N, C-alpha and C positions, 0 to 999 in steps of 0.2 A: 439606558442603554439597555437593549437586548444580550441578554447573557446566552439566548442561544444562536444566536448569529456568527458568522465567519467574520471576524474584525481584524481588519488590515488596516494598518498606519503606513502612508505613502510620504515619505521625505523626497522631494522634489521642485526646483527653484524656479524649472523651466513651464512657464504656465502653458504651453503649448503641450507638451509632453505630458505632464502633470494630470492636465485636463482631460487630455485623451485617455489617460490610463483609470482617470476617476470612471470617466462614463463606461467605460469596457469592463472593470470591475463594480461597478454597480448594477448592469447588463446581466450578470454572471450571477448577481445576488450576494456579494459582498457586502458587508456593510463596511464602509470606506473611511476613515479620517485623514485629511490633507493638511500637511504641515508645510510650509517653503521656505524652512530654516530650521537649522539644527537646536536651534533656541525651543521653537516653537514643536518640533519632534519630541523634544525632553518634556514641555510641559504638559504635551499629551499623552505622554506613556502612562502615568497612574490613571488619569481621568478618563480616558480609552481602553484600556488596558488591552491592547491588541494582541492575538493570536501570531500575526506574523507582520512584519516591518519588513517596506522596500523603503531602502535608500540609497539615494545616490552618493557618491564618494567626496565630490568637488560642490560644496555647498558656500554660500555667502558669507556666512559669517564663521564656520569651523568645518574641519574636514569631517568625514562621515566616518573614519576610522577612530577619531578621538574617542564618538559617541556610543562604541561597541558596548564599553564594560558597563554604562549606565544602562543601554537597551536591555542586555542580558540578564545583570542584575536587577533591573524595576522589574521587568516582568516575563524571563524565561522566555521569550518568543523568540520563533524563528526567524532569522534574517538574510536577507537578499541584497547582497551591493549591487548599483548598477554603475556603470561609469565609460565614459569614451575614450578614456585613456589607459589601454589594458598595461598590467605591469605584474609578472607574474611573481616577484618577489611579494608586493602589496598582495596577492590573492592569498597565498599560500599561508602570508603573516593572519590574514583576516579569518581564513578557514580556522587554522589553530586557535585564533583567540573567541572563537565561536560562532562565527558566521557559518549560515546553512550554505550559503552560493555564492558566487562573485559571478555577475553578466555584463558580457561587453557590449557595449553601443554600437550597432545597430541591432536590434535583436526580435525575435519573432514574439508578437503580443500572446498569439495562440499557443505557442510553446511554454509561456510565463504561465498564464492560465491554467493548462495542463499540469503544469509543476506545483501551482498554489491548492490545485484542487487535491494534489496527493497529499498534499503537507498537511491539509485542512481533514483530509480522510482521515491521515494517520492518527492526527491528535483524538477525532473524535471513536477511533478505533480505541484507541488508549484509556478513553473516558466511556467508553461502551456501557452501556445500559443492558440488563438480563433481559428485556424485549426485545434486545438484538438477537438473541440468540433464539429464537424462534423459527430461525430459517432453518434449525436442524430437526424442526417437527414438519416441515411441508411435504417431504416425499419419504418412500421406505430407503433409498439411497441415502439422502441425507440423515436420517434418523439412525443408519447402522454406521455413520461416519461418526456421527454424534456419543452414538454406543461406546464405539471404540477409544475414543478421546477419553473420556468418562473411565473407562477400564484401565485406563496406563495414568489418569490422572494422580495418582499416590505414589507412583513410581517416581523414581530418578532417569528410567532410557531415554535418550536421546530420541527425539520423532521428527521424521522428514514428512512434512505436509506437500505433496504438490498437485500440479494443478496449472492452468491456463492464466495469465493476468487479469485479474479481476474479478475471478473466482469466488473470492472470500477467504485466503488463506490466512491472513491476518486477523479474522475473525474467528478460525477454529481455532488460530494459535492462542485468541485469549480465552477462548470457550476452553479449550484444555487449560490453561493455567487459573480460571476460577473454578472448574469444578475440581480442584484439588486441593492441597492443605499449603499451598503456597499463595493461594488466592490474597492472604492480606500483605502480602510482600511486594517488591515491584514487577512490573513488567514492562521490559523494554526492548522494542523492535527497531533493528537497524538493518537499512537497505545499503546491502554490502555492495553492491554495484554503484552507488552514487557517490564514495568515498574515496578522494584521489589518492593513487598508490603510494605516493610520499607522505601521506599521512596517517595511513590507515593502521598502521601498527600505535603509533601515537594514541588517535580514536578509539582504539579497541580496548587498549591495555593500558591506558594514561602512559604521564611524563612524570619526572623528575624533573624541579628548578634548574636549570641551566644545563638539560638533554640536549639540547642544540640551540641555532641563536632563535630567540625570540621565546624561550621559556622560560620567559620570567616567574611563574609560578609553576608547584605542583598541578597536574592535572589529572582528575580520577575518567577513565577509562568505563566504556559499556560495561566488560566484565564485573569492574567493583558497584558501580552503580546497580547492578541487577541486585546484587547479593547474594540473597536465599531465594530471589524470584526466578523470574522466568526470563532468558536472554533469546529473544526471536532474533535470528540470521535470515532476512529476508534475502532473496536472488543470491542464495549462498554459492550456484553455479558461477557467479562473478566473481567470486572471493579471488582476491591475487593471490599465485601461487607463493609469495613471498610469506605470506599470512598464512597460508593454509598449513604447515609445518608446525607453525605456532598454537594454529586452533587445535590440532592434533594432539600435541603436550598439554594442552588445557584439559581434552576430554579425555585423555589416558591418564593422567596425574591429577588432574583437580587443581595445579598451582600454573601462575603467570608472572611473570615483572614487568614491572613501570618500563618503559621508555628509558635508558639511562640510571636505571636502579638494580642494587643487586640482591635485594631479598624478595624472596618465594611469597608470592601472596595466592593465599586458597580461593578458588574458586566453589560453593557449595549450591551455585541455582543451576536450574536445567537449561540445557540448551535444546531450543525448537529451531528445526530449519525450514526454509521453505524454499519453492524454485518455481519456475514455470519451464524446466527442462528436464530432459532425461539423463541424471546423473551418471547412468552407466555407460550412456552414448558420449558424456565427455570425458569418464574414464578411459573410454577405449582409445578416445582420439588425445591421450596423454594430456589432457586439458585441468585434469582433476585427479587430486592424489586417491589412488583405490581403497589404500589404509583409512584414510580420513574417512571415504565414503561409507565405507561399512561399519564405522564407527558412528555417524550422524544417522543412518539408515535402520538401526535396531528395530524399529516399527514408521513401515511407511503407512501413509494414507494419502488418497487419493481425491481430490474434491473433483467432481464431476463439471465439464464446461455448462453455462446456461442453458445452450438448447438442447441437452439431455433431460433435461428437469423442467420439461414444460408445464407443467401441473404448477411449479412452484413461480411461474410468470408473473400472473395477474396477482396473487396475492400479497408477491414482493410489491411490485408496482404500487398496489394499494397502500402498505406499509409504508415505501418510500414519499407518497401523496401526502399520510396525517403527517409524518416527519419534517416536511418541508411547509407545510402549511402552517403548523405550529413554530415554525422558527422565522419564517416570512411575516406573521400575525396577519394569517387570510384565513376567512372562512373556509374549512372543508369543501374541498372540492369531488368530485367522481370523474371516471373515466368512462367514456363511452361505449358504448357496445363495439362500436367500428372500432376503437382502438384498443379495445382488448382482443380482438383477433387479429390486427395488425402486432401487436406486441410477441402473440404466441406464433405467427407467421416471419418474423424478424428473427435472422440466422447469430445476434449478440456476439460479433466479433471480439467486443469487449465487456461481455459477461455480465455480473452484477453491479460492477463499478460503473458501466457503461449505462446500464437501464437506472439505477440510482440516478447519475448527472443529467439523462434524459429527461427524467420525472422533476428534477429540481429546477432545471432551467423551463419546463413547461408552466411550472408552478409561481416562479420568480416573475413571468412575464406575460401570467393571466391574467384578466381583467375582470373574473368570475364567471360562474357555470360551468359547463363539463369540460374538461379537457380532451379535445380531439386528436384526430390523429396527425395534422399537419402542425399542433402544439409541440407536440413530440418526436415527429419525423420530419420535419421542415425541410432538412438536407438531404433526404434520401429518397431514391428512384421508387415508387408504386409496386414495381415488379420486385423490388426487393426484400417486400414486406411479405410478401408470399413463397409458397415455394415452389419451383420452375416444374414444367412436366418435363417427365420421363417416365420408361417403360414401366409399366406394373411390375413385371418379374424383376428387374431390377431394385425397384423400391421395396419389394416386398423382402428380397432376397437382404438387403440392407438393415431393415428396421428388423427381421429375426436375429440377423447378427448383433446388433446394436443391444435388442433385448436381451440376449445371454449375457451379454456384457455387464450392463445395469445390473441383471438379476446377479452375477457373481460379485460385482461390486458392492453391491447390496447385503449378499450373505456375509461377507469377509469384513463388512466396515471398510472399504474405502482401501484396504490394505491390497496394492496392485501388484506386488509379488505372489499372494497367495490365490487371488482372482485369477490371473495367468495360469499357475498351475491347473485350477479346475478345470479350465477351459482347452488346456494341451496346448497352450502356444506359450511364447517367451514372453518376459514381461515388457521388452522393447518393442514385441509384434502387437502388442495389447495398447501401448501406449500410442504406437503410430496409427492403428485403426480408431483409437479415439480420437486423435490429431484429423485424420483424412475425414472422420466425418464432418466436418466443418462446413463442406462443398457437396455433402452427400443429403440422399433423402430426409434422414430424421435429424442429421447436421442444419437443415434449412427451417427447424421447427415444426416439422409436419408430422 
């Protein structure tokens, strides 16, 4: 068994759907084991040691719901249930019991693959190697971000990491964790936007036995799981309003209660938040508590979009190429010169995550030799791989403005508020200009 592979166990008795999913998962580079009954699924657990399990609920020999305890206790794998028979009560029951998601047939296989990639990438981030932190040495901006994170690593102050989806906020949070005294304690990432509203307090703070229907045992929440380590609250801007007040109490007082509990529990870990939106705008729109925002944003760090870090694109691509080649057991390949130019010319809406996914897919499908443009950008029009024509004056003006922004961010270690003060603009204006550059000169990788 390849311990570096993304291992997925599929428990599905339908030969057509099962066969189709196996083909697609293999194409995506996943290492798949297919069980057609519940009994086969259980026997495959310890032998195959999957990181993710996808199981139908109605199986020929047993209900998938009865397998969940064996599945979670045996492997710690993340579990996705699929069913043609939607049942809200059952969905809530499964998620409370430990399932990652509940998917109703018919579903989009593309969306499922995207979700699986996120799960695998998060697991790889949790088990990140120090070599992954090389990204913080590839450009002045990222070196400054790394320096800021190292300076606050041994403090207890909350840190808010900002940046577009896919720029590497998880990696930055893990770098912060590994750089300080908490490195030997747990690092627990939580996607605040992926937890159903009726489960979020239980998932975050835990619950006592009998706290509600279906609470058969005491459940440890993410705050307890983090202990004296780091709790990453990813997509904090999507946190449900009913939990914002409870989170504020934890930040202010360092205590919380399990759902159904009466005793105050102490949280002595560190909270790191991450968002792809401007929280100050959410505060202004009454979508996020102002007092909580100020508590979480003691130190703000902005991770610039990949299109603003063009010097990093090829080195990152070569790093992901080496990683993927090792995981898929293939000889080390090379990027063609034409591909390198295309990588720099592309606008990378999905940032570093998209770059990694495109390189991995190219390696998985490669038959050897150089990796070419069509291997990486098969679904992208050629005109999208180079900056469009524009007036020289407009281009020079945009480039000069963005160079000032990048310089200010580098000097302030990515601290967006301080960079905005140096430039004489508001933090919201700075954020908007960074966002707007997606379709401007340097925003297209020029």
